C-alpha angles and dihedrals in degrees: 000000000000089000090066091073094051096087092050092047092049090050091051091048092050099044102032116016095041096054090043091055090049091048091051090052090052091051090062093057124092128244121233122185093226103027093039096207129026120194111248145136101227132133092214094115092053092048091050094047091049097045104033110099090217094061092038089057091050092051093047092046092050093047093047094049092047094050093045093048091047093052095045091045091053092050093047095043099050099075093047091044092050092050091047093046093050096041112111100168125115089253093067093095090054090051090053091049090049089052091050095044097084089058089065090066119077122244092243092056092047092047090051088054091052089050089056089052098043101042120111088253093035130120096268095052092043091053093048092049093047092050091048093238092127132023095211135025117280122237101240105135118078093024132111088251091062091049092050092049092047094049093048090052089055099047100034096090091055092054094045095051094044093051094042092056091055096042090051089060093054109098112245088217089075091061092046091050092050091048091050089054090057101261116152123231092260092049091049089053095049097040102033116015101038098047093046092047092051093110090055091046090052095046094044094045093050092047093048093044092054091049092048093049092054100042114136117157095046093049093048099044099038100030098045128213094304095055110086131200131161100257095053089044090055090050092049092053094049101040109022101030098031085219099141096169093056091042091053090046093053090047091055092045089052089050092047095049092045093049093045094054092040093054092044091051093046093051092046093050091045093053092046092048093049093050095044 
Protein backbone atom coordinates (compact mmCIF):
# COMPACT_ATOMS: atom_id res chain seq x y z
CA UNK A 1 0.00 0.00 0.00
CA UNK A 2 2.89 2.35 0.71
CA UNK A 3 3.92 2.14 -2.93
CA UNK A 4 0.69 3.88 -3.92
CA UNK A 5 1.98 7.21 -2.57
CA UNK A 6 5.25 6.99 -4.49
CA UNK A 7 3.93 8.60 -7.72
CA UNK A 8 2.44 11.51 -5.80
CA UNK A 9 5.66 12.00 -3.81
CA UNK A 10 7.75 11.95 -6.99
CA UNK A 11 5.44 14.50 -8.58
CA UNK A 12 5.75 16.80 -5.56
CA UNK A 13 9.52 16.45 -5.60
CA UNK A 14 9.68 17.24 -9.31
CA UNK A 15 7.26 20.17 -9.38
CA UNK A 16 7.79 21.74 -5.95
CA UNK A 17 10.92 20.68 -4.10
CA UNK A 18 13.18 20.73 -7.17
CA UNK A 19 12.36 24.30 -8.23
CA UNK A 20 12.58 25.47 -4.61
CA UNK A 21 16.11 24.05 -4.32
CA UNK A 22 17.05 25.81 -7.56
CA UNK A 23 15.49 29.05 -6.30
CA UNK A 24 17.48 28.82 -3.07
CA UNK A 25 20.67 28.37 -5.07
CA UNK A 26 19.85 31.48 -7.10
CA UNK A 27 19.26 33.48 -3.92
CA UNK A 28 22.89 32.90 -2.92
CA UNK A 29 24.22 34.47 -6.12
CA UNK A 30 25.15 38.12 -6.48
CA UNK A 31 23.55 40.75 -8.70
CA UNK A 32 25.65 42.81 -11.08
CA UNK A 33 24.18 45.67 -13.16
CA UNK A 34 25.89 44.52 -16.37
CA UNK A 35 26.28 40.78 -15.83
CA UNK A 36 22.86 40.46 -14.13
CA UNK A 37 23.77 37.43 -12.01
CA UNK A 38 27.18 36.33 -10.79
CA UNK A 39 27.67 32.84 -9.42
CA UNK A 40 28.43 32.93 -5.70
CA UNK A 41 27.64 31.34 -2.35
CA UNK A 42 27.08 34.41 -0.20
CA UNK A 43 24.32 35.31 2.27
CA UNK A 44 24.52 39.00 1.33
CA UNK A 45 21.01 39.13 -0.12
CA UNK A 46 19.47 37.68 3.04
CA UNK A 47 21.42 40.11 5.23
CA UNK A 48 20.30 43.04 3.10
CA UNK A 49 16.68 41.93 3.05
CA UNK A 50 16.68 41.46 6.83
CA UNK A 51 18.43 44.72 7.72
CA UNK A 52 17.25 47.17 5.04
CA UNK A 53 14.39 49.33 6.43
CA UNK A 54 12.69 49.25 3.02
CA UNK A 55 12.32 45.47 3.01
CA UNK A 56 11.54 45.40 6.74
CA UNK A 57 8.62 47.73 6.10
CA UNK A 58 7.35 45.49 3.31
CA UNK A 59 7.52 42.40 5.52
CA UNK A 60 5.75 44.16 8.42
CA UNK A 61 3.10 45.57 6.08
CA UNK A 62 2.45 42.18 4.51
CA UNK A 63 2.25 40.45 7.89
CA UNK A 64 -0.05 43.12 9.33
CA UNK A 65 -2.42 43.02 6.34
CA UNK A 66 -2.52 39.21 6.41
CA UNK A 67 -3.27 39.02 10.15
CA UNK A 68 -5.92 41.75 9.94
CA UNK A 69 -7.63 40.15 6.94
CA UNK A 70 -7.57 36.73 8.63
CA UNK A 71 -9.20 38.08 11.79
CA UNK A 72 -11.86 40.08 9.94
CA UNK A 73 -12.59 37.16 7.63
CA UNK A 74 -13.11 34.85 10.61
CA UNK A 75 -15.52 37.31 12.25
CA UNK A 76 -17.47 37.88 9.03
CA UNK A 77 -17.56 34.21 8.03
CA UNK A 78 -18.82 32.71 11.29
CA UNK A 79 -22.50 33.80 11.04
CA UNK A 80 -22.77 32.65 7.42
CA UNK A 81 -20.94 29.41 8.22
CA UNK A 82 -23.21 28.71 11.19
CA UNK A 83 -26.32 29.29 9.07
CA UNK A 84 -24.94 27.10 6.30
CA UNK A 85 -23.87 24.34 8.71
CA UNK A 86 -27.25 24.25 10.44
CA UNK A 87 -29.31 24.60 7.27
CA UNK A 88 -31.22 21.42 6.44
CA UNK A 89 -33.54 22.74 3.75
CA UNK A 90 -33.49 21.71 0.12
CA UNK A 91 -31.94 25.09 -0.74
CA UNK A 92 -28.71 24.30 1.06
CA UNK A 93 -27.01 23.06 -2.09
CA UNK A 94 -27.84 26.33 -3.81
CA UNK A 95 -26.38 28.25 -0.88
CA UNK A 96 -23.16 26.24 -1.17
CA UNK A 97 -23.01 26.93 -4.91
CA UNK A 98 -23.59 30.63 -4.27
CA UNK A 99 -20.71 30.59 -1.78
CA UNK A 100 -18.45 28.86 -4.30
CA UNK A 101 -19.48 31.04 -7.23
CA UNK A 102 -17.04 33.93 -6.50
CA UNK A 103 -14.17 31.45 -6.71
CA UNK A 104 -15.01 30.94 -10.40
CA UNK A 105 -14.02 34.54 -11.13
CA UNK A 106 -10.34 35.42 -11.29
CA UNK A 107 -8.76 37.80 -8.81
CA UNK A 108 -7.88 40.27 -11.56
CA UNK A 109 -11.49 40.50 -12.71
CA UNK A 110 -12.77 40.92 -9.16
CA UNK A 111 -10.14 43.55 -8.40
CA UNK A 112 -11.15 45.44 -11.54
CA UNK A 113 -14.72 45.43 -10.27
CA UNK A 114 -13.62 46.83 -6.93
CA UNK A 115 -11.67 49.52 -8.77
CA UNK A 116 -14.87 50.57 -10.53
CA UNK A 117 -16.58 50.84 -7.14
CA UNK A 118 -13.76 52.57 -5.23
CA UNK A 119 -12.61 55.10 -7.83
CA UNK A 120 -13.23 58.82 -7.28
CA UNK A 121 -15.89 58.66 -9.97
CA UNK A 122 -16.98 55.17 -8.99
CA UNK A 123 -20.35 53.93 -7.84
CA UNK A 124 -19.70 54.37 -4.11
CA UNK A 125 -18.59 58.00 -4.39
CA UNK A 126 -21.41 58.82 -6.79
CA UNK A 127 -23.96 57.37 -4.37
CA UNK A 128 -22.48 59.26 -1.41
CA UNK A 129 -22.49 62.53 -3.34
CA UNK A 130 -26.05 62.03 -4.58
CA UNK A 131 -27.28 61.29 -1.05
CA UNK A 132 -25.45 64.32 0.30
CA UNK A 133 -23.42 62.25 2.77
CA UNK A 134 -20.16 63.73 1.51
CA UNK A 135 -19.37 66.96 -0.28
CA UNK A 136 -16.40 65.59 -2.21
CA UNK A 137 -15.28 62.14 -3.39
CA UNK A 138 -13.58 59.91 -0.83
CA UNK A 139 -10.11 58.51 -1.40
CA UNK A 140 -10.80 54.79 -1.25
CA UNK A 141 -8.88 53.34 -4.17
CA UNK A 142 -5.12 52.91 -3.77
CA UNK A 143 -5.34 52.76 0.01
CA UNK A 144 -4.78 49.94 2.52
CA UNK A 145 -8.54 49.90 3.17
CA UNK A 146 -9.23 48.97 -0.44
CA UNK A 147 -6.63 46.20 -0.29
CA UNK A 148 -8.11 44.76 2.91
CA UNK A 149 -11.65 44.77 1.46
CA UNK A 150 -10.46 43.19 -1.77
CA UNK A 151 -8.50 40.45 -0.01
CA UNK A 152 -11.39 39.61 2.33
CA UNK A 153 -13.72 39.30 -0.65
CA UNK A 154 -11.33 36.77 -2.18
CA UNK A 155 -10.73 34.57 0.89
CA UNK A 156 -14.16 34.75 2.55
CA UNK A 157 -15.62 31.69 0.74
CA UNK A 158 -12.73 29.50 1.91
CA UNK A 159 -13.35 30.43 5.53
CA UNK A 160 -17.13 30.00 5.28
CA UNK A 161 -16.93 26.52 3.75
CA UNK A 162 -14.24 25.35 6.18
CA UNK A 163 -16.19 26.50 9.23
CA UNK A 164 -19.52 25.23 7.89
CA UNK A 165 -18.13 21.71 7.47
CA UNK A 166 -17.05 21.61 11.12
CA UNK A 167 -20.19 23.27 12.52
CA UNK A 168 -22.34 20.78 10.62
CA UNK A 169 -20.68 17.94 12.53
CA UNK A 170 -21.48 19.45 15.95
CA UNK A 171 -24.61 17.76 17.38
CA UNK A 172 -27.49 20.19 17.69
CA UNK A 173 -28.50 18.44 20.93
CA UNK A 174 -25.59 20.14 22.69
CA UNK A 175 -27.04 23.56 21.92
CA UNK A 176 -30.49 22.46 23.02
CA UNK A 177 -29.10 21.07 26.27
CA UNK A 178 -27.25 24.29 27.00
CA UNK A 179 -30.39 26.31 26.26
CA UNK A 180 -32.46 24.09 28.58
CA UNK A 181 -29.94 24.77 31.34
CA UNK A 182 -30.55 28.49 30.95
CA UNK A 183 -27.60 29.51 28.79
CA UNK A 184 -28.11 32.54 26.57
CA UNK A 185 -27.35 32.54 22.87
CA UNK A 186 -24.04 34.32 23.40
CA UNK A 187 -23.03 31.90 26.16
CA UNK A 188 -23.93 28.92 23.96
CA UNK A 189 -21.69 30.33 21.26
CA UNK A 190 -18.70 30.96 23.56
CA UNK A 191 -18.98 27.76 25.62
CA UNK A 192 -20.29 25.25 23.06
CA UNK A 193 -20.04 26.28 19.41
CA UNK A 194 -16.68 28.07 19.41
CA UNK A 195 -14.69 25.44 21.38
CA UNK A 196 -16.11 22.56 19.33
CA UNK A 197 -15.46 24.40 16.05
CA UNK A 198 -11.82 25.08 16.99
CA UNK A 199 -10.45 22.66 14.34
CA UNK A 200 -12.37 24.53 11.65
CA UNK A 201 -11.22 27.88 13.02
CA UNK A 202 -7.62 26.69 12.93
CA UNK A 203 -7.84 25.18 9.45
CA UNK A 204 -9.70 28.14 7.98
CA UNK A 205 -7.45 30.72 9.61
CA UNK A 206 -4.27 29.02 8.42
CA UNK A 207 -5.61 28.65 4.88
CA UNK A 208 -6.76 32.27 4.73
CA UNK A 209 -3.53 33.55 6.29
CA UNK A 210 -1.42 31.78 3.67
CA UNK A 211 -3.57 33.18 0.86
CA UNK A 212 -3.39 36.70 2.33
CA UNK A 213 0.38 36.58 2.70
CA UNK A 214 0.82 35.64 -0.97
CA UNK A 215 -1.74 37.96 -2.55
CA UNK A 216 -0.54 39.74 -5.67
CA UNK A 217 -3.24 40.99 -8.06
CA UNK A 218 -5.40 42.52 -5.33
CA UNK A 219 -2.46 44.35 -3.75
CA UNK A 220 -1.25 45.72 -7.09
CA UNK A 221 -4.60 46.79 -8.53
CA UNK A 222 -6.25 48.13 -5.37
CA UNK A 223 -3.16 49.31 -3.50
CA UNK A 224 -1.43 51.08 -6.35
CA UNK A 225 2.30 51.42 -7.01
CA UNK A 226 3.05 52.99 -3.62
CA UNK A 227 1.49 50.17 -1.61
CA UNK A 228 4.04 47.42 -1.05
CA UNK A 229 3.58 43.77 -0.15
CA UNK A 230 5.93 40.84 -0.47
CA UNK A 231 4.45 39.15 -3.55
CA UNK A 232 4.53 42.33 -5.70
CA UNK A 233 8.02 43.06 -4.38
CA UNK A 234 9.19 39.62 -5.53
CA UNK A 235 7.68 40.26 -8.96
CA UNK A 236 9.36 43.67 -9.20
CA UNK A 237 12.78 42.20 -8.44
CA UNK A 238 12.43 39.42 -11.00
CA UNK A 239 10.72 41.25 -13.86
CA UNK A 240 11.39 44.97 -13.50
CA UNK A 241 14.78 44.96 -11.82
CA UNK A 242 16.10 41.70 -13.36
CA UNK A 243 17.58 41.06 -9.92
CA UNK A 244 16.94 37.34 -9.67
CA UNK A 245 19.08 36.76 -6.55
CA UNK A 246 17.18 39.38 -4.53
CA UNK A 247 13.86 38.20 -5.95
CA UNK A 248 14.63 34.63 -4.90
CA UNK A 249 15.73 35.88 -1.48
CA UNK A 250 12.47 37.76 -0.92
CA UNK A 251 10.51 34.73 -2.08
CA UNK A 252 12.23 32.54 0.49
CA UNK A 253 11.76 35.13 3.22
CA UNK A 254 8.06 35.26 2.37
CA UNK A 255 7.95 31.46 2.56
CA UNK A 256 9.83 31.44 5.87
CA UNK A 257 7.60 34.05 7.54
CA UNK A 258 4.45 32.32 6.27
CA UNK A 259 5.61 28.91 7.48
CA UNK A 260 6.74 30.27 10.85
CA UNK A 261 3.39 31.87 11.62
CA UNK A 262 1.52 28.88 10.20
CA UNK A 263 3.40 26.44 12.43
CA UNK A 264 3.03 28.73 15.44
CA UNK A 265 -0.71 29.06 14.84
CA UNK A 266 -1.13 25.32 14.34
CA UNK A 267 0.72 24.50 17.57
CA UNK A 268 -1.20 27.15 19.53
CA UNK A 269 -4.56 25.92 18.25
CA UNK A 270 -3.60 22.29 18.91
CA UNK A 271 -2.63 23.01 22.53
CA UNK A 272 -5.76 25.05 23.10
CA UNK A 273 -7.93 22.36 21.57
CA UNK A 274 -6.37 19.60 23.65
CA UNK A 275 -6.86 21.52 26.87
CA UNK A 276 -10.42 22.63 26.06
